[in-house]
C-alpha positions as CSV (number, residue, x, y, z in Angstrom):
1,M,-30.4,33.2,-23.5
2,M,-30.1,36.6,-21.8
3,P,-29.8,35.1,-18.3
4,Y,-26.6,33.3,-19.3
5,Y,-25.0,36.4,-20.7
6,L,-25.9,38.3,-17.4
7,L,-24.3,35.6,-15.5
8,F,-21.1,35.9,-17.6
9,L,-21.3,39.7,-17.2
10,I,-21.4,39.4,-13.4
11,I,-18.2,37.3,-13.3
12,Y,-16.4,39.4,-16.0
13,L,-16.9,42.6,-14.0
14,S,-15.8,40.8,-10.8
15,S,-12.8,39.6,-12.6
16,Y,-11.5,43.1,-12.6
17,Y,-10.7,42.5,-8.7
18,D,-8.3,39.8,-10.1
19,I,-6.2,42.2,-12.0
20,C,-6.4,45.2,-9.9
21,K,-6.7,43.9,-6.3
22,G,-4.0,45.2,-3.8
23,D,-3.2,43.2,-0.6
24,S,-2.6,46.7,1.2
25,F,-6.2,47.8,0.9
26,Q,-8.5,46.1,3.4
27,I,-11.8,47.6,1.8
28,R,-10.8,46.3,-1.5
29,N,-10.1,42.9,-0.2
30,S,-13.3,43.0,1.7
31,L,-15.1,43.8,-1.6
32,Y,-13.2,40.9,-3.3
33,Y,-14.6,38.2,-0.8
34,L,-18.1,40.0,-1.0
35,G,-17.8,39.6,-4.9
36,F,-16.7,35.9,-4.6
37,L,-19.8,35.2,-2.2
38,T,-22.1,37.1,-4.4
39,T,-21.0,35.2,-7.5
40,L,-21.4,31.9,-5.7
41,F,-25.1,33.1,-4.6
42,F,-25.8,33.8,-8.4
43,F,-24.6,30.6,-9.4
44,I,-26.8,28.7,-6.8
45,I,-29.9,30.6,-7.8
46,F,-29.2,30.3,-11.5
47,T,-28.6,26.4,-11.2
48,G,-30.9,25.6,-8.4
49,L,-34.1,27.3,-9.3
50,K,-34.0,26.5,-13.2
51,G,-37.1,24.8,-14.6
52,N,-36.7,21.9,-17.3
53,V,-33.8,23.4,-18.7
54,G,-30.8,21.4,-20.2
55,T,-30.5,18.0,-21.8
56,D,-30.6,15.9,-18.5
57,Y,-33.2,17.5,-16.4
58,E,-36.1,15.2,-17.3
59,G,-33.9,12.3,-17.2
60,Y,-32.7,13.2,-13.6
61,F,-36.6,13.8,-12.7
62,N,-37.3,10.1,-13.9
63,L,-34.2,8.8,-11.9
64,Y,-35.5,10.5,-8.7
65,S,-39.3,9.9,-9.1
66,I,-39.1,6.4,-10.5
67,W,-35.7,4.5,-9.6
68,G,-35.3,6.5,-6.5
69,V,-38.4,4.9,-4.8
70,K,-37.4,1.4,-5.6
71,N,-35.0,-0.9,-3.6
72,Y,-31.4,-1.1,-4.9
73,S,-31.3,-4.9,-4.6
74,D,-33.6,-5.0,-7.8
75,R,-31.2,-5.7,-10.4
76,F,-32.8,-3.5,-13.0
77,V,-32.3,-0.8,-10.7
78,S,-28.7,-1.3,-10.1
79,V,-27.9,-1.1,-13.8
80,Q,-29.6,2.2,-14.1
81,I,-28.1,4.3,-11.4
82,E,-25.0,4.2,-9.0
83,P,-25.6,3.3,-5.4
84,G,-24.6,6.7,-3.9
85,F,-26.8,8.6,-6.1
86,W,-29.7,6.1,-5.5
87,L,-29.2,6.5,-1.9
88,I,-29.5,10.2,-1.8
89,S,-32.5,10.0,-4.1
90,H,-34.1,7.3,-2.0
91,I,-33.6,9.5,1.2
92,G,-35.1,12.5,-0.8
93,N,-38.2,10.4,-1.5
94,L,-38.6,9.1,2.1
95,L,-38.4,12.7,3.1
96,K,-41.2,13.5,0.5
97,M,-38.8,16.1,-0.9
98,P,-40.2,17.5,-4.3
99,F,-37.8,17.0,-7.2
100,P,-37.0,20.9,-7.6
101,L,-36.0,21.1,-3.9
102,F,-33.8,17.9,-4.4
103,W,-32.2,19.6,-7.5
104,F,-31.6,22.8,-5.4
105,C,-29.8,21.0,-2.6
106,I,-27.7,19.0,-4.9
107,A,-26.7,22.3,-6.8
108,C,-25.7,23.9,-3.6
109,I,-23.3,21.0,-2.5
110,T,-21.8,20.7,-6.2
111,L,-21.3,24.6,-6.6
112,V,-19.8,24.9,-2.9
113,T,-17.3,22.0,-3.4
114,K,-16.2,23.8,-6.8
115,F,-15.8,27.1,-5.3
116,I,-13.9,26.0,-2.4
117,F,-11.5,23.9,-4.6
118,F,-10.8,26.7,-7.1
119,R,-10.3,29.3,-4.2
120,K,-7.7,27.1,-2.8
121,F,-5.5,26.6,-5.9
122,S,-6.4,29.4,-8.1
123,P,-4.5,32.8,-8.0
124,Y,-7.2,34.5,-9.7
125,I,-10.7,33.2,-8.6
126,F,-12.7,35.1,-11.0
127,L,-10.5,34.3,-14.1
128,S,-11.0,30.7,-13.1
129,L,-14.7,31.3,-13.0
130,L,-14.6,32.7,-16.6
131,I,-13.2,29.3,-17.8
132,Y,-15.4,27.3,-15.5
133,L,-18.6,28.8,-17.0
134,S,-17.9,27.6,-20.3
135,G,-17.4,23.9,-19.8
136,L,-17.5,22.2,-16.4
137,Y,-20.4,24.2,-15.2
138,I,-22.7,24.2,-18.1
139,E,-22.1,20.6,-18.9
140,R,-22.0,19.1,-15.6
141,D,-22.9,21.3,-12.6
142,F,-25.9,23.1,-14.5
143,D,-26.9,19.9,-16.4
144,G,-25.4,16.6,-15.8
145,I,-25.5,16.9,-11.8
146,R,-24.6,13.3,-11.2
147,Q,-21.1,13.5,-12.5
148,G,-20.7,17.2,-11.4
149,L,-21.6,16.2,-7.8
150,S,-19.2,13.3,-8.0
151,I,-16.3,15.6,-9.3
152,G,-17.0,18.1,-6.6
153,L,-16.5,15.5,-3.9
154,A,-13.5,14.3,-5.6
155,Y,-12.0,17.7,-5.6
156,I,-12.8,17.9,-1.8
157,S,-11.0,14.7,-1.2
158,I,-8.0,16.1,-3.3
159,L,-7.8,18.8,-0.6
160,F,-7.8,16.5,2.1
161,Y,-5.1,14.2,0.7
162,L,-3.0,17.5,0.2
163,D,-3.5,18.2,3.9
164,K,-2.5,14.6,4.7
165,K,-5.9,13.7,6.0
166,K,-5.9,10.4,4.3
167,I,-9.0,8.9,5.9
168,K,-11.1,11.8,5.0
169,Y,-9.5,11.7,1.5
170,I,-10.7,7.9,1.2
171,I,-14.1,8.9,2.5
172,F,-14.9,11.5,0.1
173,L,-13.3,9.7,-2.8
174,L,-15.5,6.7,-2.2
175,L,-18.6,8.8,-2.0
176,A,-17.6,10.5,-5.2
177,I,-17.3,7.0,-6.9
178,S,-20.5,5.8,-5.5
179,I,-22.4,8.6,-7.1
180,H,-20.7,8.4,-10.6
181,Y,-18.0,5.6,-11.5
182,S,-16.2,7.9,-13.7
183,S,-14.6,9.2,-10.5
184,L,-12.6,5.9,-10.3
185,V,-9.9,8.0,-12.3
186,F,-9.3,9.9,-9.1
187,L,-7.7,6.8,-7.5
188,T,-4.6,8.0,-9.2
189,I,-4.4,11.2,-7.0
190,P,-1.4,9.9,-4.8
191,L,0.4,8.8,-8.0
192,L,0.0,12.0,-9.7
193,Y,1.2,13.9,-6.7
194,R,4.4,12.2,-6.6
195,I,5.7,11.3,-10.1
196,Q,7.7,13.9,-12.2
197,I,7.4,13.2,-15.9
198,K,9.9,14.9,-18.0
199,K,8.8,17.3,-20.7
200,G,10.2,15.2,-23.5
201,I,8.6,12.0,-22.2
202,A,5.1,13.8,-21.9
203,Y,5.5,14.9,-25.5
204,I,6.3,11.5,-26.8
205,I,3.3,9.9,-25.0
206,I,1.0,12.6,-26.4
207,S,2.5,12.0,-29.9
208,I,1.5,8.3,-29.6
209,G,-1.9,9.2,-28.3
210,I,-2.3,11.4,-31.4
211,I,-1.2,8.2,-33.7
212,F,-3.7,6.1,-31.8
213,M,-6.4,8.5,-32.4
214,T,-5.6,8.9,-36.1
215,L,-5.6,5.1,-36.6
216,K,-9.1,4.9,-34.5
217,V,-7.8,2.3,-32.3
218,N,-10.6,1.0,-30.0
219,I,-9.0,0.0,-26.8
220,F,-12.3,-0.7,-24.9
221,S,-13.3,-3.5,-27.3
222,F,-10.2,-5.2,-26.0
223,A,-10.6,-4.2,-22.4
224,L,-14.2,-5.1,-22.2
225,T,-13.4,-9.0,-22.2
226,F,-11.7,-8.4,-18.8
227,L,-14.6,-6.6,-17.0
228,P,-16.9,-8.4,-14.6
229,K,-20.4,-8.4,-15.3
230,G,-22.3,-5.5,-13.6
231,Y,-23.1,-1.9,-13.9
232,I,-19.7,-0.8,-15.7
233,E,-19.8,-3.6,-18.2
234,S,-23.4,-3.0,-19.0
235,R,-22.8,0.8,-19.5
236,I,-19.8,0.3,-21.8
237,N,-21.6,-2.3,-23.8
238,T,-24.4,0.3,-24.2
239,Y,-22.0,3.0,-25.3
240,M,-20.2,0.7,-27.8
241,T,-23.5,-0.4,-29.5
242,N,-25.3,3.0,-29.5
243,S,-24.4,5.2,-32.4
244,T,-25.1,8.3,-30.2
245,Y,-22.4,7.5,-27.7
246,A,-19.9,5.4,-29.9
247,G,-18.9,8.0,-32.5
248,S,-15.2,8.9,-33.0
249,I,-14.3,12.7,-32.1
250,G,-11.2,13.0,-34.0
251,L,-8.7,16.0,-33.8
252,N,-10.6,19.2,-32.8
253,I,-9.7,22.5,-31.6
254,G,-10.4,21.8,-28.2
255,I,-7.8,19.1,-27.7
256,I,-5.1,21.4,-29.8
257,V,-5.7,24.3,-27.2
258,R,-5.4,21.9,-24.3
259,I,-2.0,20.4,-25.6
260,A,-1.0,24.0,-26.1
261,I,-1.8,25.0,-22.5
262,F,-0.1,21.9,-21.3
263,I,3.2,22.9,-23.1
264,L,3.0,26.5,-21.7
265,F,2.5,25.0,-18.0
266,C,5.3,22.6,-18.5
267,N,7.8,25.6,-19.0
268,I,6.7,27.2,-15.8
269,D,8.9,26.9,-12.8
270,C,6.6,26.1,-9.9
271,K,8.7,28.1,-7.5
272,K,7.5,31.4,-9.4
273,L,3.8,30.3,-8.9
274,S,3.8,30.3,-5.1
275,I,2.7,26.4,-5.2
276,T,4.6,23.4,-4.0
277,Q,6.2,21.0,-6.3
278,D,3.7,18.2,-5.3
279,V,0.7,20.6,-6.4
280,Y,2.4,21.4,-9.4
281,N,3.0,17.8,-10.3
282,F,-0.7,17.1,-9.7
283,L,-2.0,19.8,-11.7
284,R,0.4,19.1,-14.6
285,N,0.0,15.2,-14.4
286,G,-3.7,15.4,-13.9
287,F,-4.1,17.6,-16.9
288,L,-1.8,15.2,-19.0
289,F,-4.0,12.4,-18.0
290,S,-7.0,14.0,-19.3
291,I,-5.4,14.7,-22.6
292,L,-4.2,11.1,-22.9
293,C,-7.7,9.8,-22.0
294,F,-9.1,11.9,-24.8
295,L,-6.4,10.7,-27.3
296,F,-6.4,7.1,-26.5
297,F,-10.1,6.5,-26.0
298,N,-10.9,9.0,-28.9
299,N,-13.0,6.3,-30.9
300,M,-15.7,6.3,-28.4
301,E,-16.8,9.9,-27.9
302,I,-18.8,9.5,-24.3
303,I,-15.8,7.4,-22.7
304,A,-13.2,10.1,-24.0
305,H,-15.1,12.8,-22.5
306,R,-16.3,11.2,-19.2
307,L,-12.7,9.7,-18.4
308,S,-11.1,13.0,-19.0
309,Y,-13.5,15.3,-17.4
310,G,-12.4,15.7,-14.0
311,Y,-8.7,16.1,-14.7
312,R,-9.6,18.2,-18.0
313,E,-11.1,20.8,-16.0
314,L,-7.9,21.4,-14.0
315,Q,-7.5,23.9,-16.8
316,I,-9.8,26.2,-14.7
317,I,-6.8,26.5,-12.4
318,I,-3.9,25.9,-14.7
319,I,-5.1,28.7,-17.4
320,P,-5.0,31.5,-14.6
321,L,-1.7,30.3,-13.4
322,C,-0.3,30.5,-16.9
323,F,-1.8,34.1,-17.1
324,K,-0.2,35.0,-13.9
325,Y,3.2,33.8,-14.9
326,Y,3.3,35.1,-18.5
327,V,1.5,38.3,-18.0
328,M,0.8,39.5,-14.6
329,D,4.3,38.7,-13.0
330,R,6.0,40.4,-16.0
331,N,7.3,44.0,-16.1
332,F,4.5,45.0,-18.6
333,S,2.7,48.1,-18.3
334,N,-0.8,48.1,-16.7
335,D,-2.4,49.1,-19.9
336,L,-0.8,46.0,-21.6
337,K,-1.9,43.7,-18.8
338,V,-5.5,44.9,-19.0
339,L,-5.2,44.3,-22.8
340,A,-4.1,40.9,-22.2
341,F,-7.2,40.5,-19.7
342,Q,-9.5,41.5,-22.5
343,F,-8.1,38.8,-24.7
344,Y,-8.5,36.2,-21.9
345,S,-12.1,37.3,-21.3
346,F,-12.8,37.3,-25.1
347,Y,-11.5,33.5,-25.3
348,A,-13.7,32.6,-22.3
349,F,-16.7,34.2,-23.9
350,I,-16.0,32.4,-27.2
351,L,-16.0,29.2,-25.3
352,F,-19.2,30.1,-23.4
353,Y,-21.1,31.4,-26.5
354,R,-20.3,28.3,-28.4
355,M,-21.5,25.9,-25.7
356,I,-24.7,27.6,-25.1
357,N,-25.3,28.0,-28.7
358,T,-24.3,24.5,-30.0
359,P,-27.0,24.0,-32.8
360,H,-28.4,20.5,-31.7
361,L,-28.5,21.7,-27.8
362,K,-29.6,25.3,-28.1
363,E,-33.3,24.6,-27.7
364,Y,-32.6,22.7,-24.6
365,Y,-30.7,25.6,-23.0
366,E,-33.6,28.2,-23.3
367,Y,-33.7,29.4,-19.8
368,H,-36.6,29.7,-17.5
369,F,-36.9,29.5,-13.7
370,I,-38.9,26.6,-11.9
371,F,-41.6,29.1,-11.1
C-alpha cells in the first residue's frame, strides 16, 4: 500500500502552498503552478500505468477485448455497455491499441478534466485534491473509469454552461451520458444554477428523505413500470434482483458528515467567497441533490451511490470553500490556521485510509505497475 501513501504525502506537502501562498511573490506562484502540474503528472502515472489493480480492471479488460470488437447492433452488446464507451473501445480495437495503452489514454482524459474543473472553482486546489483522493479518485478515476470519464466530461460541460457556450455544453453532456447513463442527472444543471432554495425548505426536504430512508421506501420498484425496455430498464432490474447491488445502506457517518457540510455551506454569504450567486446556487443545489438521491434511493445501494456521485463530489470544492470562509478569512493567528489545516488533512487522511483498507476490498488495491 506504500504507493498510495506516497501519493497522499505529495498532495499533503503541496497543500502547504494553499495556506502559505502570497500573490505578491512571483516565484512562489510559479512554484504553485509547478506543483499543480507535477501532482497531475503523478496522478496520471499512478493511474495510467497500474496493472490489474482495483475491483473493475479485469472487467474493463473484458469489455474492451470482447464487447469492444463486436457490432453495437448486437442486442446483447447494447445491454452490456453504453454506446459512447463502446465506440471508443471499438476505435481502440480498430487501431490495435493494447488495453494498457487504452487505459492510460482514458486516465489522462479523465484526470485532466477533473483538474481543470477543480482549478476553476476551488480556492485551494491542493486542499481539494486531498478530498478528491479519498473518494471520487479511488472509486471512479482509478477504478471505475467509465463513470469517472463520464463525470469528467460532464464537469467540462458545466464550465461551458457557465461561460454561456450552450452548444459545447450540450455536446459534452451528451458525450458524458453516452459513456455512462448516470450522467443523465446532469441534465439538471440549468435548473440548479437558477433556483434559490431557502435553507428551511432544504432542511425540511432532507428530513423527509431521512424518513423515507428509515421506512426503506423503494421508489424504483414503482418507477420501473414506467421505464421503456432497454439498457436502463435491464440494468435496474439486475440491480433490484441481485443481492450484491440491492442492499439497503441505512444511516452512516458519510451522509451525516455531508449533511453537516451542507448546513455549514448554507450559512455562507456567497459574496464573501468571490464566486457569483449562480455558481453558489449550483454548488449548493447540486450537493443537496446528491444528499436527496442518497436518502430517497437508500434502499438500493448501487442506485443511491451512482445517482448521487457526480454531485456528491462537489464537496471537493465545497469543503475548501468552507475552510476558507470559517478559517482562512478570519482574524486567527497563523499558528491557529496551520493547526486547523492539520485537522483538515487528518480528516482527509482518515477518509483515504478507510477507502484503501476496506476489509473486502483491500486485496484488490494491492498496488503494482503494469510492467
